[in-house]
Residue, then its C-alpha position, 0 to 999 in steps of 0.5 A: m054216653a054207655a055205661r063203665r065196663a072193664l077196661k080192655a084196650v089202649l089207644v095211643d096216638l104218635s106224633g106228640t104223645l111218643h116222641v115228635e119226629d126222631s125224638a121219643i118223649p121222655g120215658a115214653q119207650e119205659a111207660l109202653k114196655r109198662l103199660r103191655s105188662a097191663p092186661v089191656a090190648v094196646k093199639f097206636v093209632t095217629n094221622t100222620t099222613k108225612e110218611c107211608k106208614r112203614t116209613l114210621f114204623e121204622r122211624l118208631k123201632k129207630l127210637e126203640f119203641d116195642i111195636a109191631e107194624d100191625e099194630i099201627f092203624t093210620s089215616l092213610t089206611a082209613a083213606r084208601n079204604l074208603l076209595e076202594h070201597k067207592q070205587l073212586r079214582p084220587v088226585l093224591l095230595v099227599e107229599d110224596s112219602a105217603l103215596e107207598d099206601f095208594q099203591g094199586i090204586d088207580t088214579s088215571d081220569p080222576n074223579a075225587v080228590v084227597i087232601g092229606l099233609a103235603p107242604e111240598h104240594f100245596n101251591y097255587q096251581t094243584m090247589n086250583s085244579a083240586f077247586r076245579l075238579i070239585l067243581d066238577g062234582a068230585p068229593l073232595i076227601a080230607i084224612h084230616k083237618a088238624r089246625y096245626y102240628k108239631r116240628k122240632d121248630g115249632l108248629a106247622l100248619g095242619p092239612g084243615p086250613f088247606v082243607t077249608g080253604l077248598e071247602y070255601a072256595a066250592d061251597t062243600k064240604a069234606t069227608v074227613v076219615g082220621k081223628p076225630e071221626k067215630t068211625f076211626f075210632l070204632e074201625a081200630l078197635r073193631d079188631l080189638g074185639c071191643s066196645p068204646e065203653e071198654a077202652v081209653m086214647i091217649g093224645d096230645d090232641a085235644r080235638d082229635d084224640v080225646g074230642g073225638a074218642q070221647n065222641a064215640g064213647m071212649l075216655g080220653i086222656l089228655v097229655r100236655t107234650g107235642k102240640y098241647r097249648q096250655g088252657d086246651e083241655g078246656k076248648i072240648n065238651p066233655l073235657p078229658y077224662l084225665t089231661c097227665d104232663g106226659f104219656p109215662q104219667a098217663v101209664e100210670q093213672i090208668i094201671e091205677n085208677l082204671l084196672 
C-alpha cells in the first residue's frame, strides 16, 4: 500500500450504515453533520439495487439526512456506465423501482444479462431465459454479488447467490461493477479529486465495503450495525483499520485520529 497522505475524503455506505430501510441508525444524522464540519469531502456509495437513485435520495431526505442527490454514487450508475461504454442491449433483472436509472438504454433484442437484487423476478422462467442468453454468448454483468443484506425483519438473500447460480450453470464468470470492485471505488473518488491513500471508507459489510476499499488503497472502518455479524472483521485480510459500534463512533475516530 502506498504511503498515507492527509485525509481528504470519506466514502460512506448507506444501507446498514446510515439507515435500515425507513429507520435511521441512532445518532447517524447528527454524526453526519459533525463529519461535514470537518475539512473533508463526503460521498455516499451504495450497492443498493432495489430502487433508483432518486427514490433512495427521497428516502434519505425523509430521514433528515443532509445529503445532496449528486453526492450519491450507486452500483446502478456503474452498471449503466458499462452498458453505454460497451453498447450492450441488456435483459435487466432488477426491481421495477430501479428501472428509472436505465432509462434510454436499448433493451430490444438483448445481447447481455444484467442482474441486481430482484426478488419479484427471481423465478425459474426469468432465470432460465437469462441462462439461455448467456449460453448463446451474452455477457453476465452483476451489479454486485452481496451474499445478504439487512431488512427490518432480519437478514435476506442478496443477488450474489443468484449470480453464482447462473455462473455455475452457464460455466462463466460475471463482470461485477459494484463494491467490492476496485474500479467502483476509484470512480467514486475521481470526482472528489483525491487518491485512495487520501480516503477512508465506512461500511457495515466487511468484504464489500471495507475489504474492497482497502484493496483499492483506502483505509476501511467497519461498523457493527446493519448486516454486521460477530466475527466479520476477521473475514478479510488485512483486517479493518478500525471496527466501531456504529457510524457516530466511526466519525468520532476519524475526527480524533485521522484529521
